[in-house]
Every structure is written in C-alpha cells, then in structure tokens.
VOMIKE-846073 format. One record per atom (N, C-alpha, C, O): x, y, z; residue in one letter. Coordinates in steps of 0.05 Angstrom, whole numbers, padded with zeros to 5 digits, always signed. Example, Ala and Ser with C-alpha at 12.3 -4.5 7.8 and 13.67 -1.06 7.14 Angstrom:
BEGIN
+00264-00114+00156a;+00246-00090+00156a;+00264-00066+00156a;+00285-00066+00169a;+00257-00045+00142s;+00273-00021+00143s;+00258+00001+00157s;+00268+00023+00161s;
# end
This chain:
BEGIN
+00017-00024+00000m;+00000+00000+00000m;+00018+00025+00000m;+00037+00025+00015m;+00011+00045-00016h;+00026+00070-00018h;+00013+00091-00001h;-00011+00097-00005h;+00027+00103+00018c;+00016+00124+00035c;+00025+00151+00023c;+00048+00158+00023c;+00005+00167+00014s;+00011+00193+00002s;+00022+00212+00023s;+00013+00212+00046s;+00041+00229+00015r;+00052+00249+00033r;+00031+00271+00039r;+00035+00287+00057r;+00010+00271+00023a;-00011+00291+00028a;-00027+00284+00053a;-00040+00301+00065a;-00027+00258+00061a;-00041+00250+00085a;-00027+00262+00109a;-00002+00263+00110a;-00042+00270+00129r;-00031+00283+00152r;-00039+00269+00178r;-00059+00256+00179r;-00022+00273+00198g;-00029+00266+00225g;-00037+00237+00228g;-00023+00219+00219g;-00060+00232+00240l;-00069+00206+00248l;-00075+00188+00223l;-00069+00164+00224l;-00086+00201+00202l;-00092+00185+00178l;-00067+00174+00166l;-00066+00151+00157l;-00045+00190+00165w;-00020+00180+00154w;-00009+00158+00171w;+00001+00138+00161w;-00010+00161+00198l;+00000+00140+00216l;-00015+00114+00213l;-00003+00093+00212l;-00042+00116+00210a;-00058+00092+00206a;-00051+00079+00179a;-00049+00054+00178a;-00047+00095+00159c;-00040+00085+00132c;-00013+00071+00133c;-00010+00049+00122c;+00007+00083+00147a;+00034+00071+00149a;+00033+00045+00165a;+00046+00026+00157a;+00017+00045+00186f;+00014+00021+00203f;+00003-00002+00186f;+00012-00025+00188f;-00017+00004+00169t;-00029-00016+00153t;-00010-00026+00131t;-00010-00049+00124t;+00007-00008+00121s;+00026-00015+00100s;+00046-00036+00110s;+00052-00055+00097s;+00055-00031+00135v;+00074-00050+00147v;+00061-00077+00151v;+00073-00098+00145v;+00037-00077+00162a;+00023-00102+00167a;+00017-00117+00141a;+00019-00141+00140a;+00009-00102+00120s;+00003-00115+00094s;+00028-00127+00082s;+00027-00149+00071s;+00051-00114+00085a;+00076-00125+00074a;+00083-00150+00089a;+00093-00169+00076a;+00078-00151+00115q;+00084-00175+00130q;+00066-00198+00122q;+00074-00222+00124q;+00042-00192+00112a;+00023-00213+00105a;+00025-00221+00076a;+00010-00239+00068a;+00043-00209+00060e;+00046-00217+00032e;+00054-00246+00030e;+00072-00255+00045e;+00042-00261+00011p;+00049-00289+00008p;+00079-00293+00003p;+00090-00313+00012p;+00091-00275-00012g;+00119-00278-00019g;+00138-00276+00004g;+00161-00284+00003g;+00127-00265+00027a;+00145-00262+00050a;+00146-00287+00067a;+00162-00289+00086a;+00130-00307+00060a;+00130-00331+00076a;+00156-00347+00073a;+00167-00347+00051a;+00165-00359+00094t;+00189-00375+00092t;+00183-00403+00083t;+00160-00412+00084t;+00203-00417+00075a;+00199-00444+00065a;+00190-00461+00088a;+00195-00456+00111a;+00177-00482+00081s;+00158-00494+00100s;+00167-00520+00112s;+00190-00526+00116s;+00146-00534+00119t;+00150-00557+00136t;+00158-00583+00121t;+00154-00585+00096t;+00168-00601+00136a;+00174-00628+00127a;+00190-00628+00101a;+00181-00640+00081a;+00214-00615+00100p;+00230-00615+00076p;+00241-00643+00071p;+00245-00659+00090p;+00247-00649+00046a;+00258-00676+00039a;+00288-00675+00041a;+00301-00655+00037a;+00299-00698+00048v;+00328-00700+00050v;+00340-00704+00023v;+00330-00718+00006v;+00362-00690+00018v;+00376-00692-00007v;+00395-00716-00006v;+00413-00717+00011v;+00391-00735-00024g;+00409-00758-00025g;+00433-00751-00042g;+00435-00729-00053g;+00452-00769-00043a;+00477-00764-00058a;+00471-00759-00087a;+00485-00743-00099a;+00452-00773-00098a;+00446-00769-00126a;+00433-00743-00132a;+00433-00734-00155a;+00422-00730-00111g;+00408-00705-00116g;+00426-00680-00113g;+00417-00658-00121g;+00450-00683-00103v;+00467-00660-00099v;+00478-00651-00126v;+00489-00667-00141v;+00475-00625-00131g;+00486-00614-00155g;+00469-00620-00180g;+00479-00617-00202g;+00445-00630-00177g;+00429-00635-00201g;+00422-00664-00203g;+00421-00678-00182g;+00417-00674-00227g;+00411-00702-00231g;+00382-00708-00226g;+00365-00690-00226g;+00376-00734-00222a;+00348-00743-00219a;+00334-00730-00196a;+00311-00723-00198a;+00349-00726-00173g;+00336-00715-00149g;+00327-00686-00154g;+00305-00678-00147g;+00344-00670-00168a;+00337-00643-00173a;+00315-00641-00194a;+00297-00624-00192a;+00315-00659-00214a;+00295-00658-00235a;+00267-00665-00224a;+00247-00657-00236a;+00266-00680-00202a;+00241-00688-00191a;+00227-00666-00175a;+00203-00667-00169a;+00242-00644-00169a;+00230-00622-00154a;+00208-00609-00170a;+00211-00605-00194a;+00187-00602-00157t;+00165-00589-00171t;+00161-00561-00160t;+00169-00555-00137t;+00148-00545-00176k;+00143-00517-00168k;+00125-00517-00143k;+00105-00530-00143k;+00134-00501-00123g;+00118-00499-00099g;+00125-00520-00078g;+00114-00518-00056g;+00142-00539-00085a;+00149-00560-00065a;+00168-00548-00045a;+00182-00529-00051a;+00169-00560-00021a;+00187-00551+00000a;+00216-00555-00009a;+00222-00576-00021a;+00233-00536-00003a;+00261-00538-00011a;+00274-00561+00004a;+00271-00563+00028a;+00289-00579-00010p;+00302-00601+00003p;+00326-00591+00020p;+00337-00569+00014p;+00334-00606+00039f;+00357-00598+00055f;+00378-00621+00054f;+00371-00644+00052f;+00403-00613+00057a;+00425-00632+00057a;+00431-00640+00086a;+00431-00623+00104a;+00436-00665+00090i;+00445-00674+00117i;+00474-00666+00120i;+00491-00674+00105i;+00480-00650+00140p;+00508-00641+00144p;+00525-00664+00154p;+00515-00684+00164p;+00551-00661+00152s;+00569-00681+00163s;+00574-00676+00193s;+00578-00653+00200s;+00575-00697+00209p;+00582-00692+00237p;+00612-00687+00241p;+00620-00680+00263p;+00628-00691+00220e;+00656-00686+00222e;+00662-00657+00230e;+00650-00639+00218e;+00678-00653+00250g;+00685-00626+00258g;+00667-00615+00279g;+00673-00593+00290g;+00644-00628+00285l;+00626-00618+00305l;+00636-00627+00333l;+00646-00649+00336l;+00634-00609+00352t;+00643-00615+00379t;+00618-00621+00397t;+00600-00604+00398t;+00618-00643+00410m;+00596-00651+00428m;+00593-00630+00450m;+00611-00624+00464m;+00569-00618+00452p;+00564-00599+00473p;+00567-00611+00501p;+00564-00635+00504p;+00573-00594+00520t;+00575-00604+00548t;+00547-00608+00559t;+00530-00591+00557t;+00544-00632+00571l;+00518-00639+00582l;+00519-00644+00612l;+00498-00645+00625l;+00543-00649+00622a;+00546-00655+00651a;+00545-00629+00667a;+00558-00610+00661a;+00529-00629+00688f;+00526-00607+00706f;+00514-00616+00732f;+00501-00637+00733f;+00517-00600+00752t;+00504-00605+00778t;+00478-00589+00779t;+00479-00564+00781t;+00456-00602+00779a;+00430-00588+00778a;+00423-00575+00804a;+00427-00585+00826a;+00413-00550+00802t;+00402-00536+00825t;+00372-00539+00825t;+00360-00550+00806t;+00359-00530+00846a;+00330-00532+00848a;+00317-00515+00826a;+00297-00523+00815a;+00329-00492+00819q;+00318-00476+00797q;+00322-00489+00770q;+00304-00487+00753q;+00344-00503+00766d;+00348-00518+00741d;+00325-00538+00737d;+00314-00540+00716d;+00319-00552+00759e;+00298-00573+00757e;+00271-00561+00751e;+00254-00573+00738e;+00266-00537+00762l;+00240-00524+00756l;+00238-00515+00727l;+00216-00512+00716l;+00261-00511+00715d;+00262-00501+00687d;+00265-00523+00666d;+00269-00517+00643d;+00263-00548+00674y;+00267-00570+00655y;+00245-00570+00633y;+00248-00583+00612y;+00222-00557+00638d;+00202-00556+00617d;+00210-00537+00595d;+00199-00538+00573d;+00231-00521+00600k;+00240-00502+00579k;+00268-00510+00568k;+00274-00506+00545k;+00285-00521+00585y;+00313-00526+00578y;+00318-00556+00579y;+00319-00568+00601y;+00321-00568+00556f;+00323-00598+00554f;+00337-00605+00528f;+00341-00588+00511f;+00343-00631+00526y;+00353-00642+00500y;+00341-00669+00496y;+00328-00680+00514y;+00345-00680+00472f;+00333-00706+00465f;+00355-00726+00459f;+00377-00720+00452f;+00347-00752+00463h;+00365-00774+00456h;+00348-00798+00450h;+00328-00803+00462h;+00358-00814+00430r;+00345-00839+00423r;+00367-00860+00418r;+00386-00854+00403r;+00365-00883+00430a;+00385-00904+00426a;+00385-00914+00398a;+00365-00914+00384a;+00408-00924+00389d;+00411-00936+00363d;+00402-00918+00340d;+00388-00927+00322d;+00409-00893+00341t;+00402-00874+00321t;+00426-00861+00309t;+00444-00853+00324t;+00428-00859+00283t;+00450-00847+00270t;+00447-00816+00270t;+00425-00806+00275t;+00469-00803+00265f;+00468-00773+00264f;+00449-00764+00242f;+00434-00746+00246f;+00450-00777+00219a;+00433-00770+00196a;+00404-00773+00203a;+00387-00756+00197a;+00397-00795+00217q;+00369-00799+00225q;+00360-00778+00245q;+00338-00767+00243q;+00378-00772+00265a;+00371-00752+00285a;+00367-00725+00273a;+00349-00710+00280a;+00385-00718+00254y;+00383-00691+00242y;+00357-00689+00226y;+00344-00668+00227y;+00350-00709+00211a;+00325-00708+00195a;+00301-00706+00213a;+00282-00691+00207a;+00301-00720+00235d;+00279-00719+00254d;+00277-00692+00267d;+00255-00680+00269d;+00299-00681+00277i;+00299-00655+00290i;+00292-00633+00270i;+00277-00614+00277i;+00302-00635+00246k;+00296-00615+00226k;+00266-00615+00220k;+00254-00593+00217k;+00254-00638+00218e;+00225-00640+00212e;+00209-00629+00236e;+00191-00613+00232e;+00216-00637+00260c;+00201-00628+00283c;+00205-00598+00287c;+00186-00584+00296c;+00229-00587+00281d;+00233-00558+00283d;+00215-00544+00264d;+00203-00523+00271d;+00213-00554+00239a;+00196-00541+00219a;+00167-00542+00227a;+00152-00523+00224a;+00158-00565+00238l;+00130-00567+00246l;+00124-00550+00271l;+00101-00543+00275l;+00144-00544+00287s;+00140-00529+00311s;+00143-00499+00308s;+00136-00484+00327s;+00153-00490+00286s;+00160-00462+00283s;+00137-00444+00274s;+00139-00419+00277s;+00115-00455+00264g;+00093-00438+00254g;+00072-00433+00276g;+00051-00446+00276g;+00078-00414+00294s;+00060-00409+00316s;+00036-00392+00306s;+00038-00376+00288s;+00013-00397+00319s;-00011-00382+00312s;-00020-00364+00335s;-00043-00354+00335s;-00003-00359+00355i;-00010-00342+00378i;-00002-00313+00372i;+00022-00308+00370i;-00021-00295+00370y;-00016-00267+00367y;-00035-00251+00384y;-00059-00258+00385y;-00026-00231+00397y;-00043-00215+00416y;-00049-00188+00404y;-00034-00169+00408y;-00072-00186+00390d;-00083-00160+00382d;-00065-00143+00365d;-00065-00119+00368d;-00049-00155+00348s;-00032-00138+00330s;-00031-00150+00302s;-00011-00148+00288s;-00054-00163+00294s;-00054-00175+00268s;-00058-00155+00246s;-00067-00132+00251s;-00050-00162+00221s;-00054-00144+00199s;-00083-00138+00194s;-00090-00116+00185s;-00101-00158+00200a;-00129-00153+00196a;-00139-00131+00214a;-00156-00115+00206a;-00130-00131+00239t;-00137-00110+00258t;-00128-00083+00248t;-00143-00064+00249t;-00103-00082+00239a;-00092-00057+00230a;-00107-00046+00206a;-00113-00023+00204a;-00114-00064+00187a;-00128-00056+00163a;-00156-00046+00169a;-00166-00026+00158a;-00170-00060+00188a;-00197-00051+00195a;-00196-00024+00208a;-00214-00008+00204a;-00176-00019+00224m;-00174+00007+00237m;-00169+00029+00217m;-00181+00050+00219m;-00152+00024+00197a;-00145+00045+00177a;-00170+00050+00160a;-00175+00073+00153a;-00184+00030+00152n;-00207+00033+00134n;-00231+00047+00147n;-00249+00056+00133n;-00231+00049+00174s;-00253+00062+00188s;-00245+00089+00198s;-00257+00099+00217s;-00225+00102+00186s;-00215+00128+00194s;-00210+00129+00224s;-00223+00145+00239s;-00192+00113+00233v;-00187+00109+00261v;-00181+00135+00276v;-00168+00153+00265v;-00190+00137+00300l;-00185+00160+00317l;-00159+00156+00333l;-00147+00135+00332l;-00151+00177+00348a;-00126+00175+00363a;-00126+00152+00382a;-00106+00138+00385a;-00149+00148+00395a;-00150+00126+00415a;-00146+00099+00401a;-00134+00081+00412a;-00157+00096+00376g;-00154+00071+00362g;-00125+00066+00354g;-00115+00044+00357g;-00111+00087+00344v;-00083+00084+00337v;-00066+00077+00362v;-00049+00059+00361v;-00072+00090+00384g;-00058+00084+00409g;-00063+00055+00417g;-00045+00042+00427g;-00088+00046+00413g;-00094+00018+00420g;-00079-00001+00403g;-00070-00022+00413g;-00076+00005+00377a;-00061-00013+00360a;-00032-00014+00368a;-00020-00036+00368a;-00020+00009+00375i;+00008+00009+00383i;+00011-00006+00409i;+00030-00021+00413i;-00008-00002+00428a;-00008-00017+00453a;-00010-00047+00448a;+00003-00063+00462a;-00027-00054+00429g;-00031-00082+00423g;-00005-00094+00412g;+00002-00117+00419g;+00009-00079+00395a;+00035-00089+00384a;+00055-00092+00407a;+00070-00112+00407a;+00055-00073+00426m;+00074-00075+00448m;+00067-00099+00466m;+00085-00114+00475m;+00041-00104+00471m;+00033-00126+00487m;+00040-00152+00474m;+00049-00171+00487m;+00037-00154+00447d;+00045-00178+00433d;+00075-00183+00435d;+00083-00206+00438d;+00090-00162+00433a;+00119-00165+00434a;+00128-00177+00461a;+00148-00191+00463a;+00113-00170+00483i;+00120-00179+00509i;+00107-00206+00516i;+00121-00226+00521i;+00081-00207+00514f;+00066-00231+00522f;+00063-00251+00500f;+00065-00276+00504f;+00059-00242+00475g;+00056-00260+00453g;+00082-00275+00447g;+00081-00299+00440g;+00105-00262+00450s;+00130-00275+00445s;+00134-00298+00464s;+00143-00320+00456s;+00128-00294+00490s;+00130-00315+00510s;+00112-00338+00503s;+00120-00361+00506s;+00087-00332+00495a;+00068-00353+00489a;+00077-00369+00464a;+00073-00393+00464a;+00088-00356+00444r;+00098-00370+00420r;+00122-00387+00427r;+00124-00409+00416r;+00139-00378+00444r;+00162-00395+00452r;+00152-00420+00467r;+00162-00442+00462r;+00132-00417+00484e;+00121-00440+00498e;+00107-00459+00479e;+00110-00483+00481e;+00093-00448+00460q;+00079-00465+00440q;+00099-00481+00424q;+00095-00504+00418q;+00121-00468+00416r;+00142-00482+00400r;+00154-00504+00416r;+00158-00526+00406r;+00160-00499+00442r;+00171-00520+00459r;+00152-00544+00461r;+00161-00567+00459r;+00127-00538+00466q;+00107-00560+00469q;+00105-00576+00443q;+00104-00601+00443q;+00104-00562+00420n;+00102-00576+00395n;+00127-00593+00389n;+00125-00616+00380n;+00150-00582+00396l;+00175-00597+00392l;+00176-00622+00410l;+00184-00643+00400l;+00168-00619+00434r;+00167-00642+00452r;+00148-00664+00442r;+00155-00688+00443r;+00124-00656+00434n;+00105-00675+00424n;+00116-00690+00399n;+00113-00714+00397n;+00128-00675+00381c;+00138-00686+00356c;+00160-00706+00362c;+00160-00729+00351c;+00180-00699+00378m;+00202-00716+00384m;+00194-00740+00401m;+00204-00762+00397m;+00174-00736+00418h;+00164-00759+00434h;+00150-00779+00415h;+00153-00803+00419h;+00136-00769+00396f;+00123-00787+00376f;+00144-00803+00361f;+00138-00826+00353f;+00168-00792+00357k;+00189-00807+00344k;+00206-00823+00363k;+00228-00833+00356k;+00196-00827+00387d;+00209-00844+00407d;+00235-00833+00419d;+00252-00849+00428d;+00239-00807+00418y;+00262-00795+00432y;+00255-00790+00461y;+00232-00783+00468y;+00275-00793+00478q;+00271-00787+00506q;+00282-00758+00512q;+00299-00748+00497q;+00271-00746+00532r;+00278-00718+00539r;+00293-00717+00565r;+00286-00731+00584r;+00314-00701+00566y;+00331-00698+00590y;+00335-00669+00596y;+00337-00652+00578y;+00336-00662+00622g;+00339-00635+00631g;+00367-00624+00628g;+00386-00639+00628g;+00369-00598+00626l;+00395-00585+00623l;+00393-00557+00636l;+00371-00545+00638l;+00415-00546+00645s;+00415-00519+00655s;+00412-00499+00632s;+00419-00505+00609s;+00402-00476+00639h;+00398-00456+00618h;+00424-00448+00604h;+00426-00444+00580h;+00446-00446+00620e;+00472-00439+00609e;+00482-00459+00589e;+00490-00451+00567e;+00480-00485+00595l;+00489-00505+00576l;+00470-00508+00553l;+00479-00512+00530l;+00444-00505+00558w;+00424-00507+00537w;+00429-00485+00515w;+00426-00490+00492w;+00436-00462+00524s;+00439-00439+00506s;+00463-00442+00487s;+00464-00429+00467s;+00481-00461+00493e;+00504-00465+00476e;+00497-00479+00449e;+00512-00476+00430e;+00474-00493+00448f;+00467-00506+00423f;+00437-00506+00417f;+00427-00523+00403f;+00423-00487+00429n;+00395-00484+00424n;+00388-00455+00420n;+00406-00438+00422n;+00364-00450+00413f;+00355-00422+00408f;+00326-00419+00415f;+00311-00439+00416f;+00317-00394+00420e;+00289-00388+00424e;+00281-00367+00404e;+00297-00350+00396e;+00256-00368+00395e;+00246-00347+00377e;+00217-00342+00384e;+00201-00361+00386e;+00210-00317+00387g;+00183-00309+00392g;+00174-00286+00375g;+00150-00284+00367g;+00192-00268+00369n;+00186-00244+00352n;+00197-00246+00324n;+00194-00227+00308n;+00209-00268+00317g;+00220-00271+00290g;+00235-00297+00287g;+00243-00309+00307g;+00240-00305+00263r;+00253-00330+00257r;+00284-00327+00256r;+00294-00307+00245r;+00298-00345+00268k;+00327-00345+00268k;+00337-00348+00239k;+00324-00361+00223k;+00360-00336+00233k;+00371-00339+00207k;+00379-00369+00203k;+00386-00383+00222k;+00376-00378+00178e;+00378-00407+00173e;+00406-00418+00181e;+00408-00441+00190e;+00427-00402+00177g;+00454-00412+00184g;+00456-00417+00214g;+00466-00438+00222g;+00446-00399+00230v;+00446-00402+00259v;+00429-00426+00267v;+00436-00442+00284v;+00405-00427+00255r;+00386-00449+00261r;+00398-00476+00254r;+00398-00494+00271r;+00409-00479+00230n;+00420-00505+00221n;+00444-00514+00238n;+00448-00537+00243n;+00461-00494+00245d;+00484-00501+00263d;+00474-00513+00289d;+00485-00532+00299d;+00454-00500+00301a;+00443-00510+00326a;+00430-00537+00323a;+00434-00554+00340a;+00415-00541+00302l;+00402-00566+00297l;+00422-00589+00293l;+00417-00611+00302l;+00444-00583+00280a;+00465-00603+00276a;+00477-00612+00303a;+00482-00636+00307a;+00481-00593+00321l;+00491-00600+00348l;+00470-00616+00364l;+00477-00634+00379l;+00445-00608+00361q;+00424-00623+00374q;+00422-00652+00364q;+00417-00670+00380q;+00427-00655+00338a;+00427-00682+00327a;+00451-00698+00337a;+00449-00722+00341a;+00474-00685+00340l;+00498-00698+00351l;+00492-00709+00379l;+00500-00731+00385l;+00479-00693+00395v;+00472-00701+00422v;+00451-00723+00421v;+00453-00743+00436v;+00431-00720+00404a;+00409-00740+00403a;+00418-00767+00394a;+00405-00787+00400a;+00440-00768+00379s;+00450-00794+00369s;+00475-00803+00383s;+00488-00823+00376s;+00483-00788+00404g;+00508-00794+00418g;+00506-00814+00440g;+00487-00830+00441g;+00525-00813+00458p;+00524-00832+00481p;+00499-00829+00498p;+00488-00807+00500p;+00490-00851+00509a;+00465-00850+00526a;+00469-00832+00550a;+00490-00835+00564a;+00451-00814+00556p;+00453-00797+00580p;+00452-00814+00605p;+00440-00836+00605p;+00464-00804+00626k;+00464-00817+00651k;+00445-00805+00671k;+00443-00813+00694k;+00430-00785+00662t;+00411-00771+00679t;+00383-00782+00675t;+00379-00799+00657t;+00364-00773+00691k;+00337-00784+00691k;+00321-00775+00666k;+00323-00751+00658k;+00306-00793+00654e;+00288-00786+00633e;+00265-00769+00644e;+00255-00775+00666e;+00257-00749+00629l;+00236-00731+00638l;+00208-00739+00628l;+00188-00729+00638l;+00208-00756+00607g;+00182-00762+00595g;+00173-00740+00576g;+00189-00722+00569g;+00148-00740+00569l;+00138-00720+00550l;+00140-00692+00563l;+00132-00672+00550l;
# end
C-alpha cells in the first residue's frame, strides 16, 4: 500500500501502520515450509533428485556431516531452579540412532513447531480494519499498545507453544527428553518469539542437537513428555 505524503497526522499514521502489516502478510514473505525432503547423494548438484523437484514444493535440505562438530557439554550439577526449568531447557536422545536420522527428525520437528498461531491483538487484519474506518487517536494508540503487548506476552506464548510442539513431535518419534541448565542449553539451542532465526544459525544449532540426540546415552533421569 502506498501512503501519500498529502495525508496528515493520524490518517497518515494509520496508513503507514497498515502498509507494514500488509507487507508482512504478503504471500511472498512466507518462509519455506514444513517437512522438507532429505537430499540424497544423487540429488546433490542436479541429476534425478533435482529434476524431480516441482514448483511450490518444499526446498530439500542436505544432511550435514558430523565431522568437525564438537559434542556440547551436558554434565552439570543441577540446582532446584534448574529442575524447575526443565520444561524449557532440555535435550533429546534416542538409542541406536545415526546422526543423519537424528538430524532429519529434528529438522522435521523444528519445521513443524515453528509456525505459531498465537498473536495478541496486533494482526494485519486488525490494522487494516482500523485504517479503513478512519481510526481516531484512541484507536491508533490501542493498535500500538496491542503491538507492544504482543511483543511482550505474545513472544513468550509463542516460545512456549514451540517447545510443546517440539516435545510432542520428538516424543512421537520415540526420543527421550533430558533436563539441562539454561547456560548449557543456550550453547546449542535457540528461542524465537518475535522472529525466525537466520537459517545458518538455526541449522548449526540443529546439527549439534542431532549430535547429542545420536550420541552416548545420557546418565541422567528421563523426563518423559
């Protein structure tokens, strides 16, 4: 949407607010999606695997090599606060699982868990409705307050939703969950509530998570779902 410089005051602010929201809602802004296919050796650099790709299909991903990856530190002395936070800070492990299998599973569950639907009063539909009805000062203020509330409370709710979805997905794939301190967890995990992590950062973390998930059996207590 183009906001004319002739518009003044509140009308221009409402128009600009709507333009930002509309741009965020454009189909082209959507990121690549869920359940990507694994690239086999024959598919790298072209060939039959590449020829089979169809328009609109999810982009395939390559399984990285575990060579050069350093196993994150998992040993720690748990405090009472650590144990209270195990619903947020944890890792997965499954016996008799290869790195490639673990990476494919974690990548799939991450993709399925990343599309949160929790938003608190700052949707593009709300902004557009306000602009189209010649919103008053109180309305613009409410929209800005709604955006601020979403940044604070919505972000937390989306992080919680992602954790729950990830736990459900990995539990379905028969992985066990183990607690970790926030400090150690932060070394190979990430949180996102107000935006998606860049793919390089995301994939590096997922590779380390797969290394842990396919590594030596943990000696600590399983947490269950």
